[in-house]
C-alpha positions as CSV (number, residue, x, y, z in Angstrom):
1,M,139.2,77.5,61.2
2,W,137.9,80.0,58.7
3,A,134.9,80.7,60.9
4,A,137.2,81.5,63.9
5,I,139.3,83.8,61.8
6,L,136.3,85.7,60.4
7,V,134.6,86.2,63.8
8,T,137.9,87.3,65.4
9,L,138.3,89.8,62.5
10,W,134.8,91.0,63.2
11,R,135.5,91.5,66.9
12,W,138.8,93.3,66.2
13,T,137.2,95.5,63.6
14,M,134.4,96.5,65.9
15,A,136.9,97.4,68.6
16,V,138.7,99.6,66.1
17,L,135.6,101.3,64.7
18,D,133.9,101.8,68.0
19,W,134.6,105.5,68.2
20,R,132.1,106.1,70.9
21,C,134.0,103.8,73.2
22,H,137.3,105.5,72.3
23,W,135.7,108.9,73.2
24,R,134.4,107.5,76.5
25,V,137.9,106.4,77.4
26,L,139.4,109.8,76.5
27,T,136.8,111.6,78.6
28,G,137.2,109.3,81.6
29,R,133.8,107.5,81.3
30,A,133.1,103.9,81.7
31,K,133.6,101.8,78.6
32,V,130.1,100.2,78.9
33,D,126.9,101.0,80.7
34,V,125.0,97.8,80.2
35,V,126.3,94.3,79.6
36,I,124.0,91.7,78.1
37,I,125.1,88.2,79.1
38,T,123.7,85.4,77.1
39,N,124.1,81.8,76.2
40,I,124.1,80.7,72.6
41,R,121.2,79.2,70.8
42,D,122.8,76.0,69.5
43,E,125.9,74.4,68.0
44,Q,125.4,76.3,64.8
45,E,125.7,79.6,66.7
46,R,128.6,78.3,68.7
47,H,130.4,77.6,65.5
48,L,129.4,81.1,64.1
49,F,130.9,83.0,67.1
50,W,133.8,80.9,68.1
51,G,134.6,78.4,65.3
52,S,136.8,75.7,66.7
53,L,138.3,78.0,69.4
54,R,137.0,77.9,73.0
55,P,137.0,81.2,74.9
56,K,139.7,81.2,77.6
57,H,137.4,82.2,80.5
58,G,134.2,80.8,79.0
59,H,132.9,84.1,77.6
60,S,133.8,86.7,75.0
61,D,132.6,89.8,73.2
62,G,129.6,90.0,70.9
63,A,127.9,92.9,69.3
64,R,128.3,96.5,70.5
65,I,125.0,98.4,70.7
66,Y,124.2,102.1,71.4
67,L,120.8,103.5,72.3
68,N,120.7,107.3,72.5
69,G,124.2,107.3,74.0
70,V,123.8,104.3,76.3
71,A,126.6,101.8,75.7
72,G,125.5,98.2,75.6
73,R,127.8,95.2,75.1
74,I,126.8,91.6,74.5
75,R,128.9,89.0,76.3
76,G,128.3,85.5,75.2
77,I,129.0,82.5,77.4
78,Y,130.1,79.2,75.9
79,V,126.9,77.2,76.7
80,T,124.0,76.3,74.5
81,A,120.3,76.4,75.4
82,E,120.2,72.6,75.4
83,E,123.2,72.3,77.6
84,L,121.5,74.6,80.2
85,L,118.9,71.9,80.7
86,S,121.4,69.6,82.4
87,K,122.8,70.0,85.9
88,S,126.4,70.0,84.8
89,G,125.6,72.5,82.0
90,R,124.0,74.9,84.5
91,Q,126.9,74.6,86.9
92,L,129.3,75.5,84.1
93,A,127.1,78.3,82.9
94,K,126.8,79.8,86.4
95,Q,130.6,80.0,86.7
96,Q,131.0,81.5,83.2
97,F,128.2,84.0,83.9
98,I,129.9,85.1,87.2
99,N,133.1,85.5,85.3
100,A,131.3,87.6,82.7
101,V,129.8,89.8,85.4
102,K,133.2,90.4,86.9
103,W,134.4,91.5,83.4
104,A,131.4,93.9,83.2
105,D,132.1,95.3,86.6
106,Q,135.7,96.0,85.8
107,R,134.6,98.1,82.8
108,G,132.1,100.2,84.7
109,A,128.7,98.5,83.8
110,K,125.8,99.5,86.1
111,V,123.2,97.2,84.6
112,V,123.5,93.5,83.6
113,L,120.9,91.5,81.7
114,L,120.4,87.8,82.2
115,A,119.5,87.1,78.6
116,A,118.0,84.1,76.7
117,S,118.1,80.9,78.8
118,T,120.1,82.4,81.7
119,K,117.1,84.1,83.2
120,R,116.6,81.5,86.0
121,L,120.2,80.5,86.2
122,F,120.4,82.0,89.7
123,G,116.9,81.2,90.9
124,R,113.7,83.2,90.7
125,D,115.1,86.2,92.5
126,G,118.8,86.1,91.6
127,T,119.6,86.4,95.3
128,E,123.0,84.9,95.1
129,L,124.0,87.1,92.2
130,K,122.7,90.3,93.8
131,A,124.6,89.5,97.0
132,M,127.9,89.1,95.0
133,F,127.5,92.3,93.1
134,P,125.2,94.7,95.2
135,H,126.2,97.7,93.2
136,I,124.9,96.3,89.9
137,L,121.3,96.2,88.8
138,F,120.3,92.8,87.4
139,T,117.3,92.2,85.2
140,I,115.9,89.3,83.2
141,G,114.3,91.7,80.7
142,D,110.9,90.1,80.5
143,N,108.9,93.2,81.4
144,G,110.1,94.8,78.2
145,T,109.7,91.7,76.2
146,A,106.1,91.1,77.5
147,L,105.2,94.7,76.7
148,L,106.5,94.5,73.2
149,L,105.1,91.0,72.6
150,C,101.6,92.0,73.5
151,Q,101.8,94.9,71.1
152,D,103.0,92.5,68.4
153,I,100.2,90.1,69.2
154,A,97.5,92.9,69.1
155,Q,98.8,94.2,65.8
156,A,99.3,90.8,64.1
157,L,95.8,89.5,65.1
158,H,94.3,92.8,63.8
159,Q,96.2,92.6,60.5
160,A,95.3,88.9,60.1
161,K,91.6,90.0,60.6
162,L,91.1,87.7,63.5
163,S,88.2,88.8,65.7
164,S,87.9,88.4,69.5
165,N,85.9,85.2,68.8
166,S,89.1,83.6,67.3
167,R,90.7,80.6,69.0
168,V,94.3,81.3,70.0
169,L,96.7,78.7,71.4
170,V,99.5,79.7,73.8
171,V,102.4,77.3,73.8
172,G,104.1,77.3,77.2
173,P,101.3,79.2,79.0
174,Y,102.8,78.6,82.5
175,G,106.1,80.5,81.8
176,I,106.7,84.1,82.5
177,L,105.8,85.3,79.0
178,G,103.1,82.7,78.5
179,T,101.3,83.9,81.6
180,E,101.4,87.5,80.5
181,V,100.2,86.6,77.0
182,T,97.4,84.5,78.4
183,K,96.3,87.4,80.6
184,F,96.4,89.8,77.7
185,L,94.4,87.6,75.3
186,L,91.7,86.9,77.9
187,Q,91.4,90.7,78.6
188,Q,90.9,91.2,74.8
189,G,88.1,88.5,74.8
190,Y,89.8,85.8,72.8
191,D,89.1,82.1,73.2
192,V,92.4,81.0,74.7
193,V,93.7,77.4,74.9
194,G,97.0,76.4,76.4
195,F,99.5,73.6,75.5
196,G,102.5,72.6,77.6
197,T,104.4,69.4,78.3
198,N,104.6,69.7,82.0
199,P,101.4,68.3,83.6
200,T,102.3,69.6,87.1
201,L,102.8,73.2,85.9
202,L,99.6,72.9,83.8
203,N,97.7,71.8,86.8
204,E,99.0,74.7,88.9
205,F,98.3,77.1,86.0
206,S,94.7,75.9,85.8
207,S,94.0,77.1,89.3
208,N,94.6,80.7,88.2
209,F,93.4,80.5,84.6
210,P,90.4,78.3,84.1
211,I,91.0,77.9,80.4
212,E,91.2,74.8,78.2
213,L,94.6,73.2,78.7
214,H,96.3,70.2,77.1
215,S,99.6,68.3,77.4
216,E,99.1,66.5,74.1
217,I,99.1,68.7,70.9
218,Q,96.7,66.3,69.1
219,H,94.0,67.1,71.7
220,V,94.1,70.8,71.1
221,G,91.9,70.9,68.0
222,K,91.8,73.7,65.4
223,V,93.0,77.2,66.2
224,D,93.4,80.4,64.3
225,A,96.7,81.6,65.8
226,V,99.5,80.2,67.9
227,I,101.7,82.3,70.4
228,A,104.9,80.3,71.0
229,C,106.4,81.3,74.3
230,T,108.8,78.4,74.9
231,H,111.7,76.8,73.0
232,S,111.3,73.5,74.9
233,Q,112.1,70.6,72.5
234,Q,109.0,68.7,73.7
235,A,106.7,71.7,72.9
236,K,108.2,72.6,69.5
237,L,105.8,73.1,66.6
238,T,106.4,70.4,63.9
239,V,104.9,70.0,60.4
240,D,102.5,67.5,61.8
241,A,101.5,69.8,64.6
242,I,100.8,72.6,62.1
243,E,98.5,70.4,60.1
244,L,96.7,69.3,63.3
245,L,96.2,72.9,64.4
246,R,95.4,74.9,61.3
247,H,91.9,75.1,59.6
248,V,91.9,73.2,56.3
249,D,91.1,76.3,54.3
250,K,93.3,78.7,56.2
251,K,97.0,79.4,56.9
252,L,98.0,79.4,60.6
253,L,99.3,82.6,62.2
254,V,102.4,81.8,64.4
255,I,103.8,84.5,66.6
256,D,107.1,83.2,67.9
257,V,108.9,84.9,70.8
258,A,111.0,81.9,71.7
259,E,114.8,81.9,71.5
260,P,115.9,79.6,69.9
261,A,112.8,79.7,67.7
262,N,109.9,77.3,68.6
263,L,108.9,77.0,64.9
264,D,112.5,76.8,63.7
265,A,113.8,77.7,60.2
266,V,114.1,74.2,59.0
267,T,110.5,73.3,60.0
268,Y,109.2,76.6,58.7
269,A,110.8,76.0,55.3
270,R,108.7,72.8,55.0
271,C,105.4,74.4,55.9
272,E,105.7,78.1,55.0
273,H,102.9,77.7,52.4
274,V,100.4,77.1,55.3
275,V,101.9,79.4,57.9
276,V,102.3,83.1,58.5
277,R,105.1,83.4,61.1
278,Q,106.4,86.5,62.9
279,D,109.5,86.9,65.2
280,A,108.0,88.7,68.1
281,G,109.0,90.7,71.3
282,N,111.7,92.7,69.5
283,A,112.3,96.5,69.9
284,W,113.0,99.2,67.3
285,S,114.3,102.7,67.7
286,P,115.7,105.4,65.4
287,E,118.2,106.0,68.2
288,L,119.6,102.5,68.1
289,R,122.9,101.7,66.5
290,F,125.1,98.6,66.1
291,V,128.9,99.1,65.6
292,M,129.4,97.8,62.1
293,G,125.7,98.2,61.4
294,R,124.0,95.4,59.5
295,I,126.9,93.1,59.7
296,S,126.6,93.0,63.5
297,S,122.8,93.0,63.7
298,G,122.8,90.3,61.1
299,M,124.9,88.1,63.4
300,L,121.9,88.1,65.7
301,N,119.4,87.7,62.9
302,L,118.0,91.1,63.7
303,P,116.9,93.8,61.2
304,P,118.5,97.3,61.4
305,N,117.7,99.5,64.4
306,S,116.3,96.5,66.2
307,V,117.2,94.5,69.3
308,F,115.5,91.8,71.4
309,G,113.0,93.3,73.9
310,C,115.1,92.3,76.9
311,F,118.1,94.1,75.4
312,A,116.0,97.3,75.1
313,E,114.8,96.9,78.7
314,S,118.3,96.8,80.2
315,M,119.5,99.8,78.2
316,T,116.3,101.7,78.9
317,L,116.7,101.1,82.7
318,Y,120.2,102.5,82.6
319,N,118.9,105.6,80.9
320,A,116.0,106.0,83.3
321,I,118.1,105.5,86.4
322,Y,121.5,107.2,85.6
323,R,120.5,109.8,83.1
324,E,116.9,110.6,84.0
325,H,117.6,110.2,87.7
326,Q,114.7,107.8,88.4
327,H,116.7,106.2,91.3
328,T,113.6,104.6,92.9
329,L,113.8,102.0,90.0
330,L,116.8,100.5,91.8
331,T,114.5,99.2,94.4
332,H,112.2,97.4,91.9
333,N,112.6,93.6,91.5
334,W,113.3,93.2,87.8
335,F,113.2,89.4,88.1
336,Y,109.4,89.7,88.2
337,V,106.9,90.8,85.6
338,N,104.2,93.1,87.0
339,R,102.0,96.0,86.0
340,L,104.1,98.6,87.7
341,N,107.4,97.5,86.0
342,I,105.6,97.3,82.7
343,A,104.2,100.8,83.1
344,V,107.6,102.2,84.0
345,L,109.1,100.7,80.9
346,S,106.3,101.9,78.7
347,Y,106.9,105.5,79.8
348,N,110.7,105.2,79.4
349,F,110.4,103.4,76.0
350,D,108.5,106.4,74.8
351,V,111.3,108.7,76.1
352,L,113.8,106.8,74.0
353,K,111.5,106.4,71.0
354,V,111.5,102.6,71.5
355,S,108.5,100.7,70.0
356,S,107.8,97.2,68.8
357,A,109.9,96.3,65.8
358,P,108.5,95.9,62.2
359,A,107.3,92.4,61.5
360,Y,110.1,90.0,60.3
361,C,110.4,86.3,59.9
362,F,113.9,84.9,59.9
363,G,115.4,88.0,58.4
364,Q,112.7,88.6,55.9
365,K,110.2,91.4,56.3
366,L,106.6,90.3,56.4
367,T,104.5,92.0,53.7
368,S,101.2,90.3,54.4
369,F,99.3,88.7,57.3
370,C,96.6,87.3,55.0
371,L,95.6,83.9,56.1
372,E,93.6,83.0,53.0
373,R,95.0,80.1,51.0
374,D,96.2,80.5,47.4
375,S,94.6,77.3,46.2
376,T,96.8,76.7,43.2
377,R,100.1,77.3,45.1
378,M,98.8,75.3,48.1
379,K,98.0,72.2,46.0
380,T,101.4,72.3,44.4
381,A,103.2,72.7,47.7
382,E,101.2,70.0,49.4
383,R,101.8,67.6,46.4
384,D,105.6,68.3,46.6
385,L,105.6,67.8,50.4
386,G,103.7,64.5,49.9
387,Q,106.3,63.3,47.3
388,V,109.1,64.1,49.7
389,G,107.4,62.1,52.4
390,N,106.7,59.1,50.0
391,A,110.3,59.2,48.9
392,A,111.5,59.1,52.5
393,L,109.3,56.1,53.3
394,S,110.6,54.2,50.3
395,T,114.3,54.5,51.3
């Protein structure tokens, strides 16, 4: 009950303090330019945003974001990432998503983002959705995320002093982001290996990328870094997987773009002494503002002036099309990642001073990418972890 009261107070306070929205109404402008429609990560996040109360129409307001005057609004639907894996969950999510688009349309939104696990809710092209709302531009945001993610990877590998001879594992290589990451790493000369739990997709992927591929994590061998591009439960990094993958005398670099996180906070807490982990694919801009500042950005586990890369893409597209008059972008298919779309976003990110976000891990700023082990601390941590395991076995 208290959670519901607090989050309701948060929404009301944002509505009161959103002076930009009030000015828009007074001057006859649309309340919002971009609506970001997203599922929730898990039950914990469901409790955080709704407590014990279910939204009447299956969706409700989230954070209010402004990027150089572009008004973005998050609209959360009442479905978790796990529920979207079932047929009934997807059917429910589709109706809630359509209801949320109608809400956005009524408030003047011109761009709608299919965020998080909703990207393929309406198929690979979103044909059904586009037919229902032909005057709205829909995007899945992965061109922006891919662009920022590859920047994060390049910077992290450099700071960790990993050379092009290093062995890098891509988890979920056959997904949209996994494919772009694999291309990027191969272009940079890295020794790339892929891991996924769908043998059919792995086989299809191998015809385009003749790299070492595995469907069992124990067959991968030692690697220097992991790029996690999927939140699939079957492909999540575990403590045992970390031990199988990392070199005995080194920490393992994990660059995690998955939402929910692939290497989740609970698992990370158990192995942080042997891992350097970075949240990746996020955007930063001095022109970016949350109504209620750090309180609102903290609700999304984001640092100040930062948003997810897909959020930045949707708001940047609005700015490019409706303020910079790049109307040809309306004809692009933003459900696909390609070189032209990425180049367009790279240019327009520069216009809005959008760049890859500073390196963070679960709300904490990363101060070092050093993969060298501190032998004394490592032995103590490993001893404690062993004692926990022995205690669990004895109960």
